[in-house]
C-alpha positions in Angstrom: 25.5 -12.9 32.3 22.8 -15.4 33.4 19.2 -14.5 33.6 19.4 -14.5 37.4 22.3 -11.9 37.4 21.2 -9.0 39.7 23.3 -6.5 37.7 21.8 -3.0 37.7 19.7 -1.6 34.9 17.6 -4.6 34.3 13.8 -4.7 34.8 11.7 -7.9 35.0 8.3 -8.3 33.2 5.9 -11.3 33.3 5.0 -13.2 30.2 2.0 -15.4 31.2 1.0 -18.7 29.6 -2.4 -19.3 28.1 -4.9 -22.1 27.4 -7.3 -22.5 24.5 -10.4 -23.7 26.2 -11.6 -25.0 22.8 -10.4 -24.6 19.2 -12.5 -25.0 16.1 -11.7 -24.5 12.4 -14.7 -23.1 10.6 -13.2 -22.6 7.1 -10.2 -21.8 5.0 -9.4 -18.3 3.7 -8.2 -17.4 0.2 -4.8 -16.6 1.6 -4.4 -20.2 2.8 -4.9 -19.4 6.5 -7.7 -20.9 8.5 -10.7 -19.3 10.2 -10.7 -20.2 13.8 -12.8 -19.9 16.9 -11.4 -20.2 20.4 -11.4 -18.9 23.9 -8.1 -17.7 25.3 -7.6 -18.2 29.1 -4.6 -16.3 30.6 -2.8 -18.2 33.3 -1.1 -16.9 36.5 2.2 -18.6 35.5 4.7 -18.1 32.8 8.1 -16.8 31.7 9.9 -13.7 32.9 11.4 -11.3 30.3 14.3 -9.2 31.5 15.2 -5.9 29.7 18.1 -3.5 30.0 18.0 -0.3 27.9 20.8 0.7 25.6 21.5 4.1 24.0 23.3 2.8 20.9 20.3 1.4 19.1 21.4 -2.2 19.3 19.0 -5.0 20.1 20.8 -8.0 21.7 19.8 -11.3 23.2 21.7 -12.2 26.3 21.9 -15.9 26.8 19.7 -18.5 25.0 15.9 -18.5 24.5 14.8 -21.6 22.7 17.5 -24.1 21.8 18.3 -24.0 18.2 16.7 -20.6 17.5 19.0 -18.1 16.0 19.0 -14.6 17.5 17.6 -12.9 14.4 14.7 -15.5 14.4 13.9 -15.2 18.1 10.5 -13.7 18.7 11.9 -11.6 21.6 14.4 -9.9 19.3 12.0 -9.6 16.4 9.4 -8.0 18.6 11.9 -5.4 19.8 13.1 -4.6 16.3 9.6 -4.4 14.8 8.7 -1.9 17.5 11.9 0.0 17.1 11.4 0.3 13.3 7.7 1.2 13.5 8.3 4.0 16.0 11.6 5.1 14.5 13.1 4.7 17.9 16.8 5.4 18.4 17.1 3.3 21.6 18.2 -0.3 21.9 17.8 -3.0 24.5 19.5 -6.2 25.9 17.0 -9.0 26.3 17.2 -12.0 28.6 14.6 -14.5 29.6 13.8 -17.0 32.3 11.9 -19.8 30.5 9.3 -21.8 32.3 6.7 -22.4 29.5 7.8 -25.4 27.4 8.2 -24.8 23.7 5.7 -26.5 21.3 3.2 -27.3 24.0 0.5 -24.9 23.0 0.8 -22.7 26.1 1.8 -19.6 24.1 5.3 -19.1 25.5 6.9 -17.5 22.4 3.9 -15.3 21.6 3.6 -14.1 25.2 7.3 -13.3 25.4 7.0 -11.2 22.2 3.9 -9.4 23.6 5.7 -8.6 26.8 8.6 -7.1 24.9 6.2 -4.9 22.9 4.3 -3.7 25.9 7.3 -3.2 28.2 9.5 -1.5 25.6 6.6 0.8 24.7 6.8 1.9 28.3 10.5 1.9 28.8 11.2 3.7 25.5 8.4 6.1 26.3 6.7 5.5 22.9 3.1 5.4 24.1 1.9 3.8 20.9 -1.3 2.5 22.5 -2.7 -1.0 22.8 -4.3 -1.1 19.3 -1.1 -0.2 17.5 0.9 -2.7 19.6 -1.6 -5.4 18.9 -1.4 -4.7 15.2 2.4 -5.1 15.4 1.9 -8.3 17.3 -0.1 -9.9 14.4 3.0 -9.6 12.3 4.8 -11.9 14.8 2.1 -14.4 15.3 -1.7 -14.8 15.6 -1.6 -15.4 19.3 0.5 -12.3 20.1 -2.5 -9.8 20.2 -4.3 -11.5 23.1 -1.2 -11.2 25.2 -0.7 -7.6 24.2 -4.2 -6.8 25.3 -3.9 -9.1 28.4 -7.5 -10.1 28.8 -9.3 -13.4 28.5 -11.1 -13.4 25.2 -13.3 -15.0 22.6 -11.3 -15.1 19.4 -12.1 -15.5 15.7 -10.3 -14.8 12.4 -6.8 -16.3 12.7 -7.1 -15.7 16.4 -6.6 -11.9 16.3 -10.2 -10.8 16.3 -10.8 -10.6 20.1 -13.8 -9.9 22.3 -13.0 -9.7 26.0 -14.8 -12.4 28.0 -15.3 -12.7 31.7 -14.4 -16.2 32.9 -15.1 -17.7 36.3 -12.2 -18.4 38.6 -10.7 -21.8 37.9 -7.6 -23.9 38.5 -5.9 -26.1 36.0 -3.9 -29.3 36.1 -1.4 -29.0 33.3 0.5 -31.8 31.7 3.1 -31.8 28.9 4.5 -35.0 27.4 7.6 -33.3 26.1 6.6 -33.6 22.5 7.4 -30.6 20.2 4.6 -30.2 17.7 5.1 -28.8 14.2 2.0 -26.6 13.8 2.5 -26.3 10.1 2.4 -30.0 9.6 -0.8 -30.3 11.7 -2.6 -27.7 9.7 -1.7 -29.6 6.5 -3.1 -32.9 7.9 -5.8 -34.5 5.7 -7.4 -35.7 8.9 -8.1 -32.2 10.2 -11.7 -31.1 10.3 -11.7 -27.6 8.7 -15.4 -27.0 8.2 -16.9 -27.2 11.7 -20.2 -25.3 12.2 -19.5 -21.9 13.9 -20.0 -21.8 17.6 -21.4 -18.9 19.6 -20.4 -17.4 22.9 -23.7 -18.7 24.2 -22.7 -22.2 23.2 -19.5 -21.9 25.2 -21.1 -20.3 28.3 -23.8 -23.1 28.3 -21.0 -25.7 28.7 -21.4 -27.2 25.3 -18.5 -29.5 24.4 -16.8 -27.6 21.6 -13.5 -29.6 21.5 -10.2 -29.0 19.8 -9.9 -29.8 16.1 -6.3 -30.9 16.6 -6.9 -33.4 19.4 -7.8 -36.5 17.4 -5.1 -35.8 14.9 -2.4 -35.4 17.5 -3.5 -38.3 19.6 -3.2 -40.6 16.6 0.2 -39.3 15.7 1.8 -39.1 19.1 1.4 -42.0 21.5 2.8 -39.9 24.3 0.0 -37.4 24.0 -2.6 -40.1 23.9 -1.0 -41.6 27.1 -1.3 -38.3 28.9 -5.0 -38.1 27.9 -5.5 -41.6 29.3 -3.9 -40.7 32.6 -5.8 -37.5 33.0 -9.1 -39.1 32.1 -9.1 -40.7 35.5 -9.4 -37.3 37.3 -11.5 -35.3 34.9 -12.1 -34.3 31.2 -8.7 -33.7 29.6 -8.4 -31.2 26.8 -5.7 -30.2 24.4 -4.5 -26.5 24.3 -3.8 -24.8 21.0 -1.9 -26.8 18.4 0.7 -28.1 20.9 1.0 -31.2 23.0 0.0 -29.6 26.3 -3.1 -31.0 28.0 -5.2 -29.8 30.9 -8.1 -30.5 33.2 -10.1 -27.7 34.7 -11.2 -27.6 38.4 -13.2 -25.1 40.4 -10.8 -25.0 43.3 -7.1 -25.3 44.0 -7.7 -28.2 46.5 -9.5 -30.3 43.9 -6.8 -29.7 41.3 -4.1 -30.6 43.7 -6.0 -33.8 44.8 -6.2 -34.8 41.1 -2.5 -34.0 40.7 -1.6 -36.4 43.6 -3.5 -39.2 41.8 -1.5 -38.9 38.5 1.8 -37.3 39.5 3.6 -40.7 39.7 2.8 -41.4 36.1 3.2 -38.0 34.3 4.8 -34.7 35.2 2.1 -32.1 36.0 1.7 -28.6 37.3 -1.3 -26.8 39.0 -1.9 -23.2 38.0 -4.6 -20.7 38.5 -6.5 -19.0 35.7 -6.0 -15.2 35.8 -8.8 -12.6 35.6 -6.3 -10.6 33.5 -2.6 -10.7 32.6 -0.1 -10.1 35.3 1.7 -8.0 32.7 -1.0 -5.4 32.9 -0.5 -5.2 36.7 3.3 -4.8 36.1 2.7 -2.0 33.6 0.3 -0.3 36.0 3.0 -0.5 38.8 5.7 1.0 36.5 9.2 -0.4 36.1 9.9 -3.6 38.1 13.5 -3.7 39.4 
């Protein structure tokens, strides 16, 4: 069955992308993980997760997700099984996905997909575990999963899981992805990485201070394609790197200005214009009930 198959019993759930509007590393923890600071911005664009309930307890992936990822390693499947085990739930599910968010780009596709599985199955399996418990399960899948579970733009610290909701002004983003898959683990081990930046404050961010992304200089030196995208985008604004991926973006106040910038660079690099969301479209879907 393809992801577009209109067979009965399936429900569709949004899994939005995100941007890191900045990313600093302020220290290293005793467990080897890094202390981070960032602002997560939810986007009004992303994947679609499709779910069909089963009564035999099986969790199955229908079709592929990320090429080369085994079913047992897929975050979609792992999210369903973690939830199933934690809640001692007898139900199962078939999972399919319509992928739009590129892997390894820093737009949070895998984490968002996992969060959507947690939130939607909590509803469909009638578990009612609550946002805090689901976010705690999400941390076990990845540091970015909790922000998608909660579905709000946020200031984040710790490994990215300590979240403080943050109201962000409406904005449009010109996104570019040079089709480079970044190995996050290797980047974190780079000797070039700045790991002791002075902690920033929310006031610093709100004032417009340039807080940067610790991974940008490292990645631009390692990947000529990423550096080329930065050079192309620099002609229309101030390009930034999102997360630890290869995705880049420029922020604009209006859709018209973002599209005008896109027209200037579209012949050189593939781009997309998307809106920043006030909150995750997943929350709206959950509020509306099952989406058939």
